[in-house]
C-alpha positions in Angstrom: 107.8 63.6 4.3 109.7 66.0 6.6 112.5 64.9 7.3 114.6 66.0 10.9 117.4 68.4 10.7 121.0 66.7 10.2 119.2 63.4 8.8 118.4 62.5 5.0 115.2 62.0 4.6 115.1 57.8 3.6 118.0 56.9 5.9 120.0 54.0 4.3 118.0 51.6 7.2 114.9 51.8 5.5 116.3 51.7 2.2 117.7 48.7 3.3 114.3 47.1 4.7 111.8 48.7 2.2 113.8 49.2 -0.8 112.9 46.0 -3.0 109.3 46.6 -2.2 107.9 50.0 -2.4 109.6 53.5 -4.6 110.9 55.2 -1.5 112.1 58.3 -4.0 108.9 58.9 -5.0 108.3 60.2 -1.2 108.0 64.0 -1.3 110.6 66.2 0.5 108.5 68.5 2.4 111.4 70.0 4.4 112.3 69.9 7.8 110.0 69.2 10.6 110.1 72.7 12.3 109.5 74.6 9.5 107.7 71.9 6.1 106.7 73.6 3.2 103.1 74.1 3.6 102.7 74.9 -0.2 104.0 70.7 -1.3 101.9 68.9 1.6 98.9 70.7 -0.5 99.8 69.9 -3.5 100.3 66.2 -2.9 96.8 66.2 -1.6 96.8 64.5 1.3 94.1 62.4 3.5 95.5 62.3 6.5 98.8 64.2 7.6 100.8 62.5 10.8 102.3 65.2 12.9 102.7 65.0 16.7 102.4 67.3 20.0 105.4 68.7 20.1 104.5 70.4 17.0 103.8 74.5 17.8 99.8 75.2 17.4 100.3 77.6 14.8 101.9 75.1 12.8 99.6 72.1 13.2 96.7 74.7 12.5 98.1 75.3 9.1 98.4 71.2 8.0 94.9 71.2 9.5 94.1 73.3 6.6 94.8 71.0 4.1 93.9 67.5 5.2 93.3 65.5 8.9 96.1 65.6 11.4 96.7 62.5 13.6 99.1 63.9 16.5 101.1 61.2 18.4 103.0 62.5 21.7 106.6 62.5 19.6 110.3 61.3 21.4 111.5 58.2 21.5 110.1 57.3 24.9 106.6 56.8 23.5 107.1 55.0 20.0 104.9 52.6 21.3 101.9 54.3 21.3 103.0 56.4 18.3 103.0 53.9 16.6 99.5 52.5 17.7 97.9 55.6 17.7 99.3 56.4 13.5 98.3 52.6 12.6 95.1 53.2 14.2 94.1 56.4 12.2 95.6 54.6 8.7 93.0 51.6 9.5 96.3 49.4 10.3 95.8 49.1 14.2 95.3 45.2 14.2 98.3 44.8 12.0 100.6 47.5 14.2 99.5 45.7 17.4 100.9 42.5 16.4 103.8 43.5 15.5 104.2 45.4 19.0 103.1 41.7 20.4 105.8 40.6 18.5 108.7 42.7 19.2 107.5 42.2 23.0 107.8 38.9 22.8 111.5 38.6 21.6 112.2 41.4 24.9 110.4 39.2 27.0 112.6 36.4 25.6 115.6 38.4 26.6 114.7 39.5 29.8 114.4 36.3 30.8 117.5 34.7 29.6 119.4 37.5 31.4 122.2 36.7 33.7 121.8 37.5 37.7 123.4 41.0 37.5 122.9 41.8 33.9 125.2 44.1 32.0 124.9 48.0 32.5 124.7 49.3 28.8 125.1 52.8 27.5 124.1 54.9 24.8 126.6 57.8 23.1 125.8 59.4 20.2 127.8 62.4 18.5 125.7 66.2 18.8 126.9 69.6 17.5 130.8 69.3 17.9 130.6 67.2 22.0 128.6 64.1 21.8 125.2 63.2 23.5 124.1 60.0 26.2 120.8 58.7 26.2 118.9 58.0 29.3 115.9 55.7 30.1 113.2 57.7 28.0 115.4 57.4 24.9 114.2 54.8 22.6 116.9 53.0 23.1 116.5 53.3 27.0 113.1 51.7 26.3 114.1 48.6 24.5 117.4 48.4 27.0 114.5 48.2 29.7 112.5 46.0 27.4 115.2 43.2 27.0 116.0 43.6 30.8 119.3 45.4 30.9 121.2 47.6 33.1 122.1 51.2 32.4 125.3 53.2 34.5 124.5 55.4 36.8 125.4 58.4 34.8 122.2 58.0 32.3 119.0 56.8 34.5 117.9 60.0 34.2 114.0 60.2 33.0 114.1 64.0 33.1 115.2 64.7 29.3 116.1 61.8 26.3 119.4 62.8 26.0 122.2 65.0 28.1 124.9 66.9 26.6 128.6 65.4 27.3 131.6 67.3 26.9 134.7 65.1 25.8 136.5 65.9 29.6 133.5 63.9 30.7 133.3 61.0 28.4 134.3 58.5 31.0 130.4 59.2 31.9 129.6 57.3 29.6 131.6 54.0 30.5 129.6 51.0 30.7 129.9 46.3 30.4 128.7 47.9 26.7 128.8 51.2 25.3 127.0 52.0 22.1 127.9 54.7 20.1 127.3 56.8 16.7 129.2 59.1 14.7 127.6 61.4 12.5 129.0 61.7 9.3 131.5 64.0 9.4 131.9 64.3 13.4 134.3 63.9 15.2 134.5 60.2 17.1 134.7 59.7 20.8 137.4 57.7 19.8 139.3 60.5 19.1 139.3 61.6 22.8 142.3 62.3 24.8 140.1 59.9 28.0 138.5 57.1 25.4 141.1 54.4 25.9 140.9 54.6 29.9 137.0 53.5 28.8 136.2 49.9 30.9 134.6 49.4 27.6 137.0 50.3 25.3 139.5 48.6 26.9 137.4 45.1 27.3 137.0 45.6 23.5 133.7 46.2 24.2 132.8 49.8 22.4 130.6 48.7 19.8 130.2 51.2 16.9 126.5 51.1 16.1 124.6 53.0 12.7 123.5 56.5 14.0 120.3 57.3 11.9 118.0 53.7 13.0 119.6 53.8 16.5 119.2 57.4 17.2 117.9 59.7 15.5 114.6 57.4 15.0 111.7 56.2 16.7 109.7 53.5 15.0 109.4 49.6 15.2 112.1 49.1 12.9 114.6 51.0 14.8 113.5 49.0 17.5 113.7 45.9 16.1 117.3 46.7 15.3 118.5 48.0 18.3 116.7 45.4 19.8 118.8 42.5 17.4 122.3 44.5 18.4 121.7 43.8 22.0 121.1 39.9 21.3 124.2 39.3 19.0 126.8 41.3 20.9 125.6 41.7 24.5 123.4 39.1 25.8 125.5 36.7 24.4 128.5 37.1 25.4 127.0 38.4 28.8 128.7 36.4 31.7 127.2 33.4 33.2 125.2 33.4 36.2 
């Protein structure tokens, strides 16, 4: 398994979910996704390698020389199709579709229960000394859309998953509810001078969430965690129509 930069090989939320049933520590560290260790991968003698089309073609060719490679599209906005693509390659397509159907039934229930004017939800994370807000084409953005939540005007972009935000522009992350994740060792948006002026902060609706599961992973497990978060403190606290 190759990790993304600035993340643990096995994030804690996956240990919480699967640690009792699987030997997660037996998973080999193959380096970073952008530059995996081909020798380690070859020594594992895989029968299938999962990658995505955003990988360099030269890298994919090296992987294909080791074992068959299945490629998804990559990116949080493509997580549903990538789930099915990889599951089908592993002979688990029907199981994956059943789980996805369950997720979509849950989000449909939330959407049907929304008030006439759904609250806006903002997604913010720390990023290389500054901050980044997520738009519609992101993992969290897709879950919010499935649930029928509105997005602040500044986060309705679709040309990329996220846009960098300096501390001086932190007000662009304001919304009825603000979900923010802080990487270990990074400066929190709470420390910016404009933070107390945000309406979400004034109304006690700025919520610290798990950085890895919400913002660094694109999976059905992450989708379920985001969904549960939105249901628990957004929908239930939303004003009645």
